[in-house]
C-alpha positions in Angstrom: 0.0 0.0 0.0 2.9 2.4 0.8 4.5 1.7 -2.5 1.3 2.3 -4.4 0.9 5.7 -2.5 4.5 6.6 -3.2 4.1 5.9 -6.9 0.9 8.0 -7.0 2.6 10.9 -5.3 5.6 10.7 -7.7 3.3 10.6 -10.8 1.2 13.5 -9.6 4.3 15.5 -8.8 5.7 14.7 -12.3 2.4 15.8 -13.9 2.4 19.1 -12.1 6.0 19.8 -13.0 5.2 19.1 -16.7 2.1 21.2 -16.6 4.1 24.2 -15.3 6.5 24.1 -18.3 5.7 26.9 -20.7 5.9 25.2 -24.1 4.0 27.6 -26.3 5.2 31.0 -27.5 3.7 33.8 -29.6 5.8 36.6 -30.8 5.2 40.0 -32.5 8.3 41.5 -34.2 9.5 44.2 -36.4 12.5 43.8 -38.7 14.9 46.2 -40.5 16.8 45.7 -43.7 15.2 42.5 -45.0 16.1 40.3 -48.0 13.4 42.2 -49.9 14.9 45.6 -49.1 18.3 44.5 -50.3 16.9 42.9 -53.5 14.9 46.0 -54.4 17.9 48.3 -53.8 20.1 46.0 -56.1 17.3 46.0 -58.7 17.3 49.9 -58.5 21.1 49.9 -59.1 20.9 47.7 -62.1 17.9 49.5 -63.6 19.8 52.8 -63.4 22.3 51.3 -65.9 19.4 51.1 -68.4 18.4 54.8 -67.8 15.5 53.8 -65.5 15.7 55.5 -62.1 13.7 54.9 -58.9 13.3 57.8 -56.5 11.7 58.2 -53.1 11.9 54.4 -52.4 10.3 53.6 -49.0 10.1 50.4 -47.0 7.6 49.6 -44.2 10.1 47.3 -42.5 8.9 43.7 -41.8 6.1 43.0 -39.4 6.0 39.4 -38.2 3.8 37.1 -36.1 5.2 33.8 -35.1 4.3 30.7 -33.0 6.7 28.2 -31.5 6.3 25.0 -29.6 9.1 23.8 -27.4 9.9 20.2 -27.8 12.3 20.4 -24.9 14.4 23.2 -23.3 16.7 23.5 -26.2 14.6 22.8 -29.4 11.5 24.6 -30.7 9.5 24.2 -33.8 7.3 26.9 -35.2 5.9 29.0 -38.0 6.5 32.6 -39.0 4.1 34.9 -40.9 5.6 38.2 -42.2 4.3 41.3 -44.1 6.3 44.0 -45.8 5.5 46.9 -48.2 7.7 49.0 -50.5 7.1 51.6 -53.1 9.1 54.0 -55.3 8.6 56.5 -58.1 10.0 55.4 -61.4 11.5 57.8 -64.0 12.7 56.8 -67.5 15.1 59.1 -69.3 14.3 61.7 -66.7 10.6 61.6 -67.3 8.2 60.4 -64.5 6.6 57.1 -65.6 4.7 55.9 -62.6 4.9 54.4 -59.1 5.9 50.8 -58.3 4.3 49.2 -55.2 5.1 45.8 -53.8 3.4 43.9 -50.9 5.2 40.8 -49.6 3.4 38.1 -47.6 5.7 35.4 -46.2 5.1 32.0 -44.5 8.0 30.0 -43.1 8.2 26.9 -40.9 11.0 27.5 -38.3 13.4 25.8 -35.9 15.1 27.3 -32.9 18.0 26.0 -30.9 18.6 27.6 -27.4 22.2 27.8 -26.5 21.2 29.0 -23.0 17.7 28.9 -21.6 17.4 30.2 -18.1 14.3 31.4 -16.3 14.7 35.1 -17.3 17.1 35.0 -20.3 17.7 32.9 -23.3 20.3 32.9 -26.1 19.5 31.1 -29.3 19.8 30.7 -33.1 16.9 30.3 -35.5 16.5 29.1 -39.1 13.4 29.2 -41.3 12.6 28.5 -44.9 9.3 28.9 -46.8 7.7 31.0 -49.5 6.9 34.7 -50.2 4.1 35.9 -52.3 5.1 39.2 -53.9 2.2 41.2 -55.2 3.6 44.0 -57.4 1.9 46.9 -59.2 3.3 49.3 -61.8 1.3 51.6 -64.1 -2.0 49.6 -63.5 -0.4 46.2 -64.3 0.1 43.5 -61.7 3.1 41.2 -61.4 2.3 38.6 -58.8 5.0 35.9 -58.1 6.1 33.3 -55.6 9.7 33.4 -54.2 11.7 31.2 -51.9 12.0 32.9 -48.4 14.3 32.2 -45.5 15.6 33.7 -42.3 18.8 32.7 -40.6 19.3 34.4 -37.2 22.7 33.5 -35.9 22.2 35.3 -32.6 19.0 35.9 -30.6 18.5 37.1 -27.1 15.3 37.3 -25.1 14.9 38.7 -21.6 11.9 38.6 -19.2 9.3 36.3 -17.6 6.2 35.1 -19.4 6.4 38.4 -21.4 9.8 38.8 -23.0 11.6 41.3 -25.1 13.8 39.9 -27.9 16.4 41.0 -30.4 17.8 38.9 -33.2 20.7 39.4 -35.6 20.6 37.6 -38.9 19.6 37.7 -42.6 16.4 37.0 -44.5 12.8 38.0 -44.6 12.6 39.2 -41.0 15.6 41.5 -41.5 19.2 41.9 -40.4 17.8 43.2 -37.1 14.5 41.8 -35.7 13.1 42.8 -32.4 9.8 42.7 -30.5 7.9 41.0 -27.7 7.1 37.3 -26.9 4.6 35.7 -24.6 5.2 32.2 -23.3 2.4 30.1 -22.0 
């Protein structure tokens, strides 16, 4: 009888410990200098060789929403959704010819490895690959296309409790610098 009681207490304690682990995470982020930004700037440079200029180019930055599920203390799997907007005035041979507008919607499955995961701070790396839908408009015509998307964040840090602030450095659709807030539950 004592053994049965002891086993029941141990199992109950294990269940409560497991139930207290926060395995789910939702994050809202904002990124600067994304893969799209750099590709648009490179296209502007090459277009200028053909006497086509872009002026007043603006980027919204990348807004992202992500979800992650922790398989264990080190490894998480998730998904990232991003949105970004850019636009520019186009001139050809010095004459204004229109405005180009691009909207980018990105979806990428992701994996994250935590190098350090303490109660109030974590250091990690993240990789993601997926697809971007680029909806472009110029002079009333539409140029919609799918492109391969990725994010490789070599360094990430998050600080806080259930609500955490984060900063990532990497390259891809979320930007070279990506920062925001996370909620673990």
